[in-house]
C-alpha positions as CSV (number, residue, x, y, z in Angstrom):
1,M,-28.8,24.4,22.3
2,K,-26.0,21.9,23.4
3,D,-28.4,20.1,25.8
4,K,-30.8,19.5,23.5
5,I,-28.7,18.0,20.4
6,K,-26.4,15.7,22.5
7,P,-30.1,13.1,23.8
8,W,-30.2,13.6,19.7
9,L,-26.7,12.4,18.9
10,S,-26.3,9.6,21.7
11,A,-29.5,8.5,20.6
12,M,-28.7,8.0,16.7
13,R,-25.3,5.4,18.3
14,L,-22.2,7.4,16.7
15,R,-20.0,4.3,17.4
16,T,-21.9,1.9,14.9
17,L,-21.2,4.5,12.1
18,P,-17.8,3.1,10.8
19,L,-18.8,-0.4,11.0
20,S,-22.1,0.6,8.5
21,V,-20.1,2.0,6.4
22,S,-17.5,-0.5,6.5
23,G,-18.7,-2.4,3.1
24,I,-19.1,-0.1,1.3
25,I,-15.2,0.9,1.5
26,I,-14.8,-3.0,0.5
27,G,-16.7,-2.6,-3.3
28,T,-15.5,0.7,-3.0
29,S,-11.9,-0.2,-3.2
30,L,-12.6,-4.1,-5.6
31,A,-14.4,-1.7,-7.5
32,Y,-11.1,0.4,-8.1
33,Y,-8.8,-2.5,-8.4
34,N,-11.6,-3.5,-11.6
35,G,-10.7,0.3,-13.3
36,F,-14.1,1.3,-12.0
37,F,-14.1,4.7,-9.6
38,N,-17.0,7.3,-8.9
39,V,-16.4,9.5,-6.6
40,W,-20.1,11.1,-6.3
41,V,-21.6,7.4,-6.0
42,F,-18.7,7.1,-3.3
43,V,-19.8,10.3,-1.3
44,F,-23.4,9.4,-1.5
45,A,-23.3,5.3,-0.8
46,I,-22.2,6.5,2.6
47,L,-24.4,9.4,3.6
48,T,-27.6,6.9,2.4
49,T,-25.5,4.1,4.9
50,I,-25.5,6.3,7.4
51,S,-28.5,7.5,7.3
52,L,-30.1,3.8,6.9
53,Q,-27.7,2.9,10.2
54,V,-28.7,6.4,11.8
55,L,-33.1,5.5,11.0
56,S,-32.2,1.6,12.2
57,N,-30.9,3.5,16.2
58,L,-34.1,5.2,15.9
59,A,-36.3,3.2,16.1
60,N,-34.5,0.4,18.2
61,D,-34.8,2.8,20.3
62,Y,-38.3,3.4,20.0
63,G,-39.3,-0.2,20.0
64,D,-37.6,-1.0,22.8
65,G,-38.4,2.2,24.4
66,I,-42.2,2.0,24.1
67,K,-42.5,-1.7,24.9
68,G,-40.5,-1.6,27.8
69,T,-37.6,-3.0,26.9
70,D,-35.5,-0.7,27.9
71,N,-35.5,-0.5,31.3
72,E,-33.4,-0.8,34.2
73,D,-32.5,-4.1,34.2
74,R,-30.5,-3.2,30.9
75,I,-26.5,-3.2,30.9
76,G,-25.5,-1.0,28.6
77,P,-26.0,2.6,28.8
78,Q,-29.6,4.2,29.2
79,R,-31.2,5.0,25.8
80,A,-33.0,8.4,24.9
81,I,-36.3,7.1,25.7
82,Q,-35.7,5.1,28.7
83,S,-33.6,8.1,30.2
84,G,-36.8,10.3,29.0
85,E,-34.7,12.9,27.6
86,I,-36.4,12.4,24.0
87,T,-40.7,11.0,23.9
88,P,-41.8,8.7,22.1
89,H,-43.4,11.7,19.9
90,Q,-40.0,13.3,19.2
91,M,-38.5,10.1,18.2
92,F,-40.8,8.8,15.7
93,E,-41.4,13.0,14.4
94,G,-37.6,12.2,14.4
95,I,-37.8,8.9,12.5
96,K,-39.7,10.8,9.3
97,I,-36.9,12.7,8.7
98,N,-34.5,10.6,9.0
99,I,-36.9,9.0,6.1
100,L,-36.9,11.7,4.2
101,L,-33.1,12.3,4.0
102,V,-32.6,8.2,3.7
103,I,-34.7,9.1,0.5
104,L,-33.1,12.0,-0.7
105,F,-29.8,10.1,-0.7
106,T,-30.8,7.3,-2.1
107,F,-32.4,9.1,-4.8
108,L,-28.4,10.6,-5.7
109,L,-26.8,8.0,-5.6
110,I,-28.6,7.0,-8.3
111,W,-29.0,9.0,-9.9
112,N,-25.2,9.6,-10.0
113,A,-24.7,5.6,-10.5
114,F,-27.0,5.3,-13.5
115,G,-28.0,8.5,-14.7
116,S,-31.2,8.4,-17.4
117,S,-29.9,4.7,-18.3
118,N,-30.3,1.3,-17.1
119,V,-33.7,2.4,-15.4
120,L,-34.4,-1.2,-14.6
121,Y,-31.7,-1.5,-12.3
122,A,-33.1,1.9,-10.6
123,F,-35.8,0.4,-10.1
124,L,-34.3,-2.5,-8.6
125,F,-32.2,-0.2,-6.2
126,L,-35.0,1.7,-4.8
127,G,-36.9,-1.4,-4.1
128,L,-33.9,-2.5,-2.4
129,G,-33.5,1.0,-0.9
130,A,-37.3,0.7,0.4
131,V,-36.7,-2.9,2.0
132,A,-34.1,-1.5,4.1
133,V,-35.8,1.0,5.5
134,Y,-39.0,-0.9,6.5
135,S,-36.1,-4.1,7.5
136,A,-34.8,-1.2,9.5
137,M,-38.4,-0.1,11.0
138,S,-39.3,-3.7,11.4
139,Y,-36.5,-4.6,13.6
140,T,-38.0,-3.5,16.3
141,I,-41.2,-1.5,16.1
142,G,-44.6,-3.6,15.3
143,D,-47.1,-6.6,16.8
144,S,-44.4,-9.2,15.6
145,P,-40.6,-7.2,15.4
146,Y,-38.0,-9.8,14.0
147,G,-35.6,-8.2,16.1
148,Y,-37.6,-10.2,18.9
149,R,-37.8,-13.8,16.9
150,A,-33.9,-14.1,16.5
151,L,-33.9,-13.1,13.3
152,G,-31.8,-10.0,14.1
153,D,-28.7,-12.2,13.5
154,I,-29.6,-13.2,9.1
155,Y,-30.5,-9.4,8.5
156,V,-27.2,-8.0,9.7
157,F,-25.7,-10.5,7.4
158,V,-27.0,-10.1,4.6
159,F,-27.3,-5.8,4.9
160,F,-24.0,-4.8,6.8
161,G,-22.1,-7.9,4.5
162,I,-24.7,-9.0,1.2
163,V,-26.3,-6.1,-0.1
164,S,-23.3,-3.7,1.4
165,V,-20.2,-5.5,-0.8
166,V,-21.9,-6.9,-3.5
167,G,-24.5,-3.4,-3.9
168,S,-21.5,-0.5,-3.9
169,Y,-19.4,-2.6,-5.7
170,F,-22.5,-3.0,-8.9
171,L,-23.4,0.5,-8.4
172,Y,-19.8,1.3,-10.3
173,T,-19.6,-1.3,-12.3
174,I,-22.6,-2.7,-13.2
175,R,-21.7,-6.2,-13.0
176,L,-21.7,-8.7,-10.0
177,D,-18.1,-10.3,-10.0
178,H,-17.4,-13.3,-8.4
179,V,-14.1,-11.5,-6.3
180,L,-17.1,-9.8,-4.1
181,V,-18.3,-13.2,-2.4
182,L,-15.3,-14.5,0.5
183,P,-14.5,-9.9,1.6
184,A,-18.7,-9.8,1.8
185,I,-19.3,-13.5,4.3
186,S,-15.9,-11.9,6.3
187,L,-18.0,-8.9,6.8
188,G,-21.2,-9.8,7.6
189,L,-20.1,-12.6,9.8
190,L,-17.6,-9.8,11.4
191,S,-21.1,-7.7,12.0
192,V,-23.0,-10.4,13.1
193,G,-20.5,-10.9,15.5
194,V,-21.5,-7.1,16.9
195,L,-25.0,-8.1,17.5
196,N,-24.3,-10.9,19.0
197,L,-22.0,-9.1,21.4
198,N,-24.9,-6.6,21.8
199,N,-27.3,-9.3,22.6
200,M,-24.9,-11.6,24.7
201,R,-24.6,-8.3,27.6
202,D,-28.4,-7.7,27.3
203,I,-29.9,-11.7,27.6
204,E,-31.5,-11.4,31.0
205,S,-33.5,-8.4,30.8
206,D,-34.3,-9.5,27.5
207,K,-35.5,-12.7,28.9
208,K,-37.8,-10.6,31.0
209,S,-38.7,-8.7,28.5
210,S,-39.5,-10.9,26.4
211,K,-37.3,-10.2,23.8
212,I,-35.8,-13.4,22.7
213,T,-32.9,-12.9,20.4
214,L,-30.6,-16.0,19.1
215,A,-28.3,-14.8,22.4
216,V,-31.5,-15.9,24.5
217,K,-32.3,-19.2,22.6
218,L,-28.5,-20.5,22.7
219,G,-28.1,-19.3,26.3
220,S,-24.7,-17.7,27.9
221,N,-22.2,-21.1,26.9
222,K,-23.4,-21.6,23.9
223,A,-23.3,-17.9,22.6
224,K,-19.7,-17.4,23.3
225,Q,-19.0,-20.1,21.4
226,Y,-21.4,-19.0,18.5
227,H,-19.2,-15.3,18.9
228,I,-15.8,-17.0,18.8
229,F,-17.1,-18.7,15.9
230,L,-18.7,-16.0,14.1
231,V,-15.3,-13.6,14.1
232,T,-12.7,-16.9,13.9
233,A,-14.3,-17.2,11.0
234,A,-14.6,-14.1,9.4
235,M,-10.3,-14.6,10.3
236,V,-10.6,-18.0,8.0
237,V,-12.6,-16.3,5.3
238,S,-10.8,-13.7,5.1
239,I,-7.1,-15.5,4.7
240,V,-8.7,-17.8,1.7
241,F,-9.9,-14.3,-0.2
242,S,-5.9,-12.9,0.1
243,I,-4.3,-16.5,-1.3
244,L,-6.8,-17.2,-3.9
245,Y,-7.0,-13.4,-5.4
246,Y,-3.7,-12.4,-4.3
247,S,-2.0,-9.7,-6.7
248,S,0.7,-8.2,-4.8
249,P,2.3,-8.5,-0.7
250,Y,0.1,-5.6,0.3
251,N,-3.3,-7.9,-0.3
252,F,-1.6,-9.1,2.9
253,I,-1.5,-6.1,5.2
254,F,-5.3,-6.4,6.6
255,Y,-4.1,-9.3,8.6
256,I,-3.0,-6.2,10.8
257,A,-6.8,-6.5,11.7
258,F,-6.3,-9.8,13.3
259,I,-4.2,-8.8,16.0
260,P,-6.8,-6.9,18.0
261,L,-8.9,-9.5,16.6
262,F,-7.2,-12.0,18.2
263,R,-7.0,-10.2,22.0
264,H,-10.5,-10.0,21.8
265,I,-11.8,-13.6,21.2
266,V,-9.1,-14.7,24.5
267,T,-10.8,-11.9,26.7
268,I,-14.6,-13.0,25.3
269,S,-13.6,-16.3,26.4
270,K,-12.5,-15.2,29.9
271,I,-15.7,-13.1,30.3
272,T,-17.7,-14.2,33.2
273,E,-20.1,-10.8,34.3
274,P,-22.8,-9.7,31.1
275,K,-21.6,-6.3,32.4
276,Q,-18.3,-7.3,30.9
277,Y,-19.2,-7.5,27.2
278,D,-20.1,-4.0,26.8
279,G,-16.4,-2.8,26.8
280,Q,-15.8,-5.7,23.8
281,L,-18.3,-3.6,21.6
282,K,-16.8,-0.8,20.6
283,V,-13.5,-3.3,20.4
284,L,-14.8,-5.5,17.2
285,A,-16.7,-3.0,15.6
286,L,-13.6,-0.8,15.7
287,S,-11.2,-3.6,14.9
288,T,-13.8,-5.1,12.1
289,F,-13.8,-1.3,10.2
290,L,-9.6,-1.4,10.1
291,F,-9.7,-5.0,8.6
292,A,-12.2,-3.0,6.4
293,I,-9.9,0.2,5.5
294,L,-7.1,-2.2,5.8
295,L,-8.8,-5.2,3.1
296,A,-9.9,-2.0,0.7
297,L,-6.3,0.0,1.0
298,G,-4.0,-3.4,-0.1
299,Q,-6.3,-3.5,-3.5
300,V,-6.1,0.0,-4.6
301,I,-1.9,0.1,-3.9
302,Y,-0.1,-1.9,-6.1
């Protein structure tokens, strides 16, 4: 049983899950600061987001696996289909089950957020959920996946940053607020940084497989400059947020996350071999999660 579960856990890429819920944590904290909170909305928002992230990971494994992008030239950890531990058919069946979970959690989330009222908003979020599922699937699956056309950065910025923070806040408050803009941008930039780091590591193998990511288009040196810009800009934007929306000294505790982020930038600037980027993926993902947790704490502690 353990041998059967292990490949699936690997394919789900559990290390990506903290990053995926970061926007929910920030959006929830901002709603809480303004006097709105619902524990069931929080629970089902987390479950919906995690199930979407797992769907995206399984779909990426499937799409890259059947296209041959995951091959012996790839530097990162071996993927499930690539290793042969899960067949394409089994992976596709797993994807279908995961979609059912996304649908279940999305319905429960919307019901707890809107109930039988606000039907228009309920349908809006159902549509958003459908777009999220389609986007997760079409990143690497299909005849013209957008992940192969240097559009992945836009998807990550929109869904991991804007939609995650703004959407979760709206589920509690049923309103929009300008206070969301800067945190959503900061988180979106850091999330794009994680994707770019992954793509910088795989530039050579992606080139050979005709997977044109933004890192492939930019080339190694410019992709590194772009990466440093993403992380630096995220910190600058968050500093502006902490100043403009200052309410207590606790608002500044997320600056602690700048320590690993600064160290990450220094490390990235010194890297000369693509395989060295792999170790920094976990560093940036966890640093981003720490950033989200501390920013949230700064909002809920008065």
